[in-house]
N, C-alpha and C positions, 0 to 999 in steps of 0.2 A: 504494500500500500504506500509506503514511503516513496518508492521509486515512481509510482503512478502519479503522485502529487508533487513530485520534484519540480520546482520552478513555477508552481501554480499559486496564484493569490486567491484565497477563498474568502467570501463574505457569507457568513451564516445568518440566515433569517429564520425565525420560528413562526410558521404560518398561524399557529394558535395565538401567539403573543401579538402579532401584527394585525390579526383579524382579517387577513386577505380573503377575499372571495375567490373561488376557483377561476383562474385565468386573469385575475385583475392585474393592473399595472404592466400589461404587456408580457407577462411571464406565465403563460398557460402550462399546466402540468397535469399528468394523469396519475402519477404515483409519487410517493415520498420515500426516500430522499430523491431530490431532483437537482441537477446541475445544469446551469445555463452558461454558455460562453458569451462574453460581452466584447464589443469592439473597443477600440482605443478611446472612444468617447463615453464608454460606460453604457452603451445601448445594446439591447439583445441582438446577437448575430444571427439568431435563428437555429443555432446548434444547441440541442438539448439531449440529455440522457437522464433516464430515471430508473427506479428500481425494477421496472419491467425488463431492463436490458440484461440482468444478471441472475435473476432468481433469488435464492435465499441471501439475505444481507450478511454475508461472511466474506472476509478478505480474499480467500482463494477464488471466489466468484467475481467479486467486485474489481479487484486489482487489474486484471487484463483489460476489462471494458473501460475502466477509468484511464488507464495508460493510453489506449488507442484514442479515446475522446480528447484528452489533453495534449497528446504528443503526436498523433497520427499513427499510421501503420508502420 
């Protein structure tokens, strides 16, 4: 997991705390956790990955998906 997140800046938001409605603020999602790529101006790039991409939330499942998402193939 550490290698998958190497060089990545993360901003963590709690949807329960923020009171976001599904898809509000231009960040639609189907599952949690969800990760959005932002452009240099902090706007959504359209690239999204969520829990549906790896099955059970365990590092062995998540790490390869997150590494591809953040660093490419």
